[in-house]
Phi, psi and omega in degrees: 000141179268122179259020179297128175234112181298139182228069181296154177296137179283113179250012185301336182266003179272125175253131181261141176290168178299321178300317181291323179295325175294322180294330177308313182294320179297316177295322178299316181295318181293322177301318177297316182296319176297315178297311181302313181300319177302311182299312181299320177299333178273003179095007178284152175223170179291140172211146182299333175231147179290134178215103182299322180295322180264004181052054178245140180213131183288346181269006178274066177225172177296152182306320182296340182271349179291154174290160176300326175298322179287320178296325185297328177299313181290320180297319182293320176301315179292316179301313183288332174294314180298316179297322182292321179298316178292316178304323180282000174100004177271160178242150177234126176223148178269134174278139179288000000 
């Protein structure tokens, strides 16, 4: 039996600036691009329904074409990553 219990860093007290919130969407899009590139490299192609045997996936489309539910997965990953970076004491700033 696996007794693994995930213990993510608590980032609930981290507040992000507007600049960082805007970065979240850029990172979410890139997260999708990285995922898509990996799938395509493994031989996956677009399909209206997911079919693991045929390596078809409906999310192999541009980020902007994803449903809000699908985008929320990538957004949450990006958001929690940014919060974790700040929680660990790092700073993120945009160069002009």
